[in-house]
Chimera marker file (.cmm) of the C-alpha trace (Angstrom):
<marker_set name="trace">
<marker id="1" x="2.940" y="-9.142" z="-23.760" r="1" g="1" b="0" radius="0.5"/>
<marker id="2" x="4.808" y="-10.708" z="-20.884" r="1" g="1" b="0" radius="0.5"/>
<marker id="3" x="7.589" y="-8.125" z="-20.978" r="1" g="1" b="0" radius="0.5"/>
<marker id="4" x="5.030" y="-5.305" z="-21.024" r="1" g="1" b="0" radius="0.5"/>
<marker id="5" x="3.289" y="-6.702" z="-17.931" r="1" g="1" b="0" radius="0.5"/>
<marker id="6" x="6.629" y="-7.196" z="-16.190" r="1" g="1" b="0" radius="0.5"/>
<marker id="7" x="7.598" y="-3.593" z="-16.913" r="1" g="1" b="0" radius="0.5"/>
<marker id="8" x="4.243" y="-2.341" z="-15.619" r="1" g="1" b="0" radius="0.5"/>
<marker id="9" x="4.662" y="-4.473" z="-12.492" r="1" g="1" b="0" radius="0.5"/>
<marker id="10" x="8.086" y="-2.979" z="-11.769" r="1" g="1" b="0" radius="0.5"/>
<marker id="11" x="6.816" y="0.568" z="-12.334" r="1" g="1" b="0" radius="0.5"/>
<marker id="12" x="3.810" y="-0.093" z="-10.084" r="1" g="1" b="0" radius="0.5"/>
<marker id="13" x="6.026" y="-1.492" z="-7.337" r="1" g="1" b="0" radius="0.5"/>
<marker id="14" x="8.191" y="1.640" z="-7.467" r="1" g="1" b="0" radius="0.5"/>
<marker id="15" x="5.056" y="3.787" z="-7.146" r="1" g="1" b="0" radius="0.5"/>
<marker id="16" x="3.914" y="1.695" z="-4.166" r="1" g="1" b="0" radius="0.5"/>
<marker id="17" x="7.216" y="2.341" z="-2.397" r="1" g="1" b="0" radius="0.5"/>
<marker id="18" x="6.976" y="6.075" z="-3.125" r="1" g="1" b="0" radius="0.5"/>
<marker id="19" x="3.338" y="6.252" z="-1.966" r="1" g="1" b="0" radius="0.5"/>
<marker id="20" x="4.185" y="4.386" z="1.226" r="1" g="1" b="0" radius="0.5"/>
<marker id="21" x="7.079" y="6.701" z="2.004" r="1" g="1" b="0" radius="0.5"/>
<marker id="22" x="4.942" y="9.804" z="1.369" r="1" g="1" b="0" radius="0.5"/>
<marker id="23" x="2.317" y="8.835" z="3.952" r="1" g="1" b="0" radius="0.5"/>
<marker id="24" x="2.455" y="10.918" z="7.115" r="1" g="1" b="0" radius="0.5"/>
<marker id="25" x="3.934" y="9.124" z="10.109" r="1" g="1" b="0" radius="0.5"/>
<marker id="26" x="1.826" y="8.285" z="13.112" r="1" g="1" b="0" radius="0.5"/>
<marker id="27" x="3.171" y="9.407" z="16.488" r="1" g="1" b="0" radius="0.5"/>
<marker id="28" x="3.750" y="6.504" z="18.859" r="1" g="1" b="0" radius="0.5"/>
<marker id="29" x="3.885" y="7.162" z="22.576" r="1" g="1" b="0" radius="0.5"/>
<marker id="30" x="5.395" y="4.867" z="25.207" r="1" g="1" b="0" radius="0.5"/>
<marker id="31" x="1.999" y="3.565" z="26.355" r="1" g="1" b="0" radius="0.5"/>
<marker id="32" x="1.100" y="2.536" z="22.823" r="1" g="1" b="0" radius="0.5"/>
<marker id="33" x="4.386" y="0.683" z="22.468" r="1" g="1" b="0" radius="0.5"/>
<marker id="34" x="3.832" y="-1.202" z="25.726" r="1" g="1" b="0" radius="0.5"/>
<marker id="35" x="0.169" y="-2.043" z="25.138" r="1" g="1" b="0" radius="0.5"/>
<marker id="36" x="0.750" y="-3.244" z="21.596" r="1" g="1" b="0" radius="0.5"/>
<marker id="37" x="-1.224" y="-0.418" z="20.030" r="1" g="1" b="0" radius="0.5"/>
<marker id="38" x="-4.623" y="-1.623" z="21.249" r="1" g="1" b="0" radius="0.5"/>
<marker id="39" x="-5.670" y="1.926" z="22.051" r="1" g="1" b="0" radius="0.5"/>
<marker id="40" x="-4.976" y="2.920" z="18.456" r="1" g="1" b="0" radius="0.5"/>
<marker id="41" x="-7.145" y="0.079" z="17.175" r="1" g="1" b="0" radius="0.5"/>
<marker id="42" x="-10.288" y="1.190" z="18.966" r="1" g="1" b="0" radius="0.5"/>
<marker id="43" x="-9.598" y="4.928" z="18.997" r="1" g="1" b="0" radius="0.5"/>
<marker id="44" x="-9.091" y="5.291" z="15.247" r="1" g="1" b="0" radius="0.5"/>
<marker id="45" x="-10.375" y="8.487" z="13.753" r="1" g="1" b="0" radius="0.5"/>
<marker id="46" x="-11.115" y="8.971" z="10.086" r="1" g="1" b="0" radius="0.5"/>
<marker id="47" x="-8.215" y="10.286" z="8.108" r="1" g="1" b="0" radius="0.5"/>
<marker id="48" x="-8.754" y="13.486" z="6.150" r="1" g="1" b="0" radius="0.5"/>
<marker id="49" x="-7.076" y="15.423" z="3.406" r="1" g="1" b="0" radius="0.5"/>
<marker id="50" x="-3.674" y="14.290" z="2.228" r="1" g="1" b="0" radius="0.5"/>
<marker id="51" x="-3.584" y="11.243" z="4.510" r="1" g="1" b="0" radius="0.5"/>
<marker id="52" x="-6.882" y="9.912" z="3.135" r="1" g="1" b="0" radius="0.5"/>
<marker id="53" x="-5.746" y="10.542" z="-0.434" r="1" g="1" b="0" radius="0.5"/>
<marker id="54" x="-2.480" y="8.670" z="0.107" r="1" g="1" b="0" radius="0.5"/>
<marker id="55" x="-4.308" y="5.729" z="1.690" r="1" g="1" b="0" radius="0.5"/>
<marker id="56" x="-6.568" y="5.475" z="-1.376" r="1" g="1" b="0" radius="0.5"/>
<marker id="57" x="-3.618" y="5.760" z="-3.767" r="1" g="1" b="0" radius="0.5"/>
<marker id="58" x="-1.782" y="2.992" z="-1.907" r="1" g="1" b="0" radius="0.5"/>
<marker id="59" x="-4.818" y="0.692" z="-2.013" r="1" g="1" b="0" radius="0.5"/>
<marker id="60" x="-5.338" y="1.290" z="-5.746" r="1" g="1" b="0" radius="0.5"/>
<marker id="61" x="-1.666" y="0.657" z="-6.482" r="1" g="1" b="0" radius="0.5"/>
<marker id="62" x="-1.805" y="-2.539" z="-4.408" r="1" g="1" b="0" radius="0.5"/>
<marker id="63" x="-4.831" y="-3.817" z="-6.333" r="1" g="1" b="0" radius="0.5"/>
<marker id="64" x="-3.087" y="-3.034" z="-9.628" r="1" g="1" b="0" radius="0.5"/>
<marker id="65" x="0.037" y="-4.837" z="-8.383" r="1" g="1" b="0" radius="0.5"/>
<marker id="66" x="-1.852" y="-8.012" z="-7.521" r="1" g="1" b="0" radius="0.5"/>
<marker id="67" x="-3.815" y="-7.883" z="-10.775" r="1" g="1" b="0" radius="0.5"/>
<marker id="68" x="-0.622" y="-7.620" z="-12.805" r="1" g="1" b="0" radius="0.5"/>
<marker id="69" x="1.021" y="-10.393" z="-10.783" r="1" g="1" b="0" radius="0.5"/>
<marker id="70" x="-1.932" y="-12.730" z="-11.362" r="1" g="1" b="0" radius="0.5"/>
<marker id="71" x="-1.950" y="-11.892" z="-15.071" r="1" g="1" b="0" radius="0.5"/>
<marker id="72" x="1.758" y="-12.693" z="-15.298" r="1" g="1" b="0" radius="0.5"/>
<marker id="73" x="1.263" y="-16.035" z="-13.552" r="1" g="1" b="0" radius="0.5"/>
<marker id="74" x="-1.593" y="-16.843" z="-15.910" r="1" g="1" b="0" radius="0.5"/>
<marker id="75" x="0.557" y="-16.041" z="-18.955" r="1" g="1" b="0" radius="0.5"/>
<marker id="76" x="3.409" y="-18.178" z="-17.612" r="1" g="1" b="0" radius="0.5"/>
<marker id="77" x="1.073" y="-21.148" z="-17.133" r="1" g="1" b="0" radius="0.5"/>
<marker id="78" x="-0.409" y="-21.000" z="-20.633" r="1" g="1" b="0" radius="0.5"/>
<link id1="1" id2="2" r="1" g="1" b="0" radius="0.2"/>
<link id1="2" id2="3" r="1" g="1" b="0" radius="0.2"/>
<link id1="3" id2="4" r="1" g="1" b="0" radius="0.2"/>
<link id1="4" id2="5" r="1" g="1" b="0" radius="0.2"/>
<link id1="5" id2="6" r="1" g="1" b="0" radius="0.2"/>
<link id1="6" id2="7" r="1" g="1" b="0" radius="0.2"/>
<link id1="7" id2="8" r="1" g="1" b="0" radius="0.2"/>
<link id1="8" id2="9" r="1" g="1" b="0" radius="0.2"/>
<link id1="9" id2="10" r="1" g="1" b="0" radius="0.2"/>
<link id1="10" id2="11" r="1" g="1" b="0" radius="0.2"/>
<link id1="11" id2="12" r="1" g="1" b="0" radius="0.2"/>
<link id1="12" id2="13" r="1" g="1" b="0" radius="0.2"/>
<link id1="13" id2="14" r="1" g="1" b="0" radius="0.2"/>
<link id1="14" id2="15" r="1" g="1" b="0" radius="0.2"/>
<link id1="15" id2="16" r="1" g="1" b="0" radius="0.2"/>
<link id1="16" id2="17" r="1" g="1" b="0" radius="0.2"/>
<link id1="17" id2="18" r="1" g="1" b="0" radius="0.2"/>
<link id1="18" id2="19" r="1" g="1" b="0" radius="0.2"/>
<link id1="19" id2="20" r="1" g="1" b="0" radius="0.2"/>
<link id1="20" id2="21" r="1" g="1" b="0" radius="0.2"/>
<link id1="21" id2="22" r="1" g="1" b="0" radius="0.2"/>
<link id1="22" id2="23" r="1" g="1" b="0" radius="0.2"/>
<link id1="23" id2="24" r="1" g="1" b="0" radius="0.2"/>
<link id1="24" id2="25" r="1" g="1" b="0" radius="0.2"/>
<link id1="25" id2="26" r="1" g="1" b="0" radius="0.2"/>
<link id1="26" id2="27" r="1" g="1" b="0" radius="0.2"/>
<link id1="27" id2="28" r="1" g="1" b="0" radius="0.2"/>
<link id1="28" id2="29" r="1" g="1" b="0" radius="0.2"/>
<link id1="29" id2="30" r="1" g="1" b="0" radius="0.2"/>
<link id1="30" id2="31" r="1" g="1" b="0" radius="0.2"/>
<link id1="31" id2="32" r="1" g="1" b="0" radius="0.2"/>
<link id1="32" id2="33" r="1" g="1" b="0" radius="0.2"/>
<link id1="33" id2="34" r="1" g="1" b="0" radius="0.2"/>
<link id1="34" id2="35" r="1" g="1" b="0" radius="0.2"/>
<link id1="35" id2="36" r="1" g="1" b="0" radius="0.2"/>
<link id1="36" id2="37" r="1" g="1" b="0" radius="0.2"/>
<link id1="37" id2="38" r="1" g="1" b="0" radius="0.2"/>
<link id1="38" id2="39" r="1" g="1" b="0" radius="0.2"/>
<link id1="39" id2="40" r="1" g="1" b="0" radius="0.2"/>
<link id1="40" id2="41" r="1" g="1" b="0" radius="0.2"/>
<link id1="41" id2="42" r="1" g="1" b="0" radius="0.2"/>
<link id1="42" id2="43" r="1" g="1" b="0" radius="0.2"/>
<link id1="43" id2="44" r="1" g="1" b="0" radius="0.2"/>
<link id1="44" id2="45" r="1" g="1" b="0" radius="0.2"/>
<link id1="45" id2="46" r="1" g="1" b="0" radius="0.2"/>
<link id1="46" id2="47" r="1" g="1" b="0" radius="0.2"/>
<link id1="47" id2="48" r="1" g="1" b="0" radius="0.2"/>
<link id1="48" id2="49" r="1" g="1" b="0" radius="0.2"/>
<link id1="49" id2="50" r="1" g="1" b="0" radius="0.2"/>
<link id1="50" id2="51" r="1" g="1" b="0" radius="0.2"/>
<link id1="51" id2="52" r="1" g="1" b="0" radius="0.2"/>
<link id1="52" id2="53" r="1" g="1" b="0" radius="0.2"/>
<link id1="53" id2="54" r="1" g="1" b="0" radius="0.2"/>
<link id1="54" id2="55" r="1" g="1" b="0" radius="0.2"/>
<link id1="55" id2="56" r="1" g="1" b="0" radius="0.2"/>
<link id1="56" id2="57" r="1" g="1" b="0" radius="0.2"/>
<link id1="57" id2="58" r="1" g="1" b="0" radius="0.2"/>
<link id1="58" id2="59" r="1" g="1" b="0" radius="0.2"/>
<link id1="59" id2="60" r="1" g="1" b="0" radius="0.2"/>
<link id1="60" id2="61" r="1" g="1" b="0" radius="0.2"/>
<link id1="61" id2="62" r="1" g="1" b="0" radius="0.2"/>
<link id1="62" id2="63" r="1" g="1" b="0" radius="0.2"/>
<link id1="63" id2="64" r="1" g="1" b="0" radius="0.2"/>
<link id1="64" id2="65" r="1" g="1" b="0" radius="0.2"/>
<link id1="65" id2="66" r="1" g="1" b="0" radius="0.2"/>
<link id1="66" id2="67" r="1" g="1" b="0" radius="0.2"/>
<link id1="67" id2="68" r="1" g="1" b="0" radius="0.2"/>
<link id1="68" id2="69" r="1" g="1" b="0" radius="0.2"/>
<link id1="69" id2="70" r="1" g="1" b="0" radius="0.2"/>
<link id1="70" id2="71" r="1" g="1" b="0" radius="0.2"/>
<link id1="71" id2="72" r="1" g="1" b="0" radius="0.2"/>
<link id1="72" id2="73" r="1" g="1" b="0" radius="0.2"/>
<link id1="73" id2="74" r="1" g="1" b="0" radius="0.2"/>
<link id1="74" id2="75" r="1" g="1" b="0" radius="0.2"/>
<link id1="75" id2="76" r="1" g="1" b="0" radius="0.2"/>
<link id1="76" id2="77" r="1" g="1" b="0" radius="0.2"/>
<link id1="77" id2="78" r="1" g="1" b="0" radius="0.2"/>
</marker_set>
């Protein structure tokens, strides 16, 4: 059981890296770099289409990752 969860955790982490790399990049201008991105914080628009889908996929993969990690820790302790 432990080796199965470890394998699933490794596969999930690879998918997280792929999903993160597939997300579209945000353009940063010089003002945003100097102000620390505060304008981006309050001026955020809702993402649509592919960007929204990739955000949801990344969140789901992250939840699965933490669930598998907690399950592995639980199995190690018992």
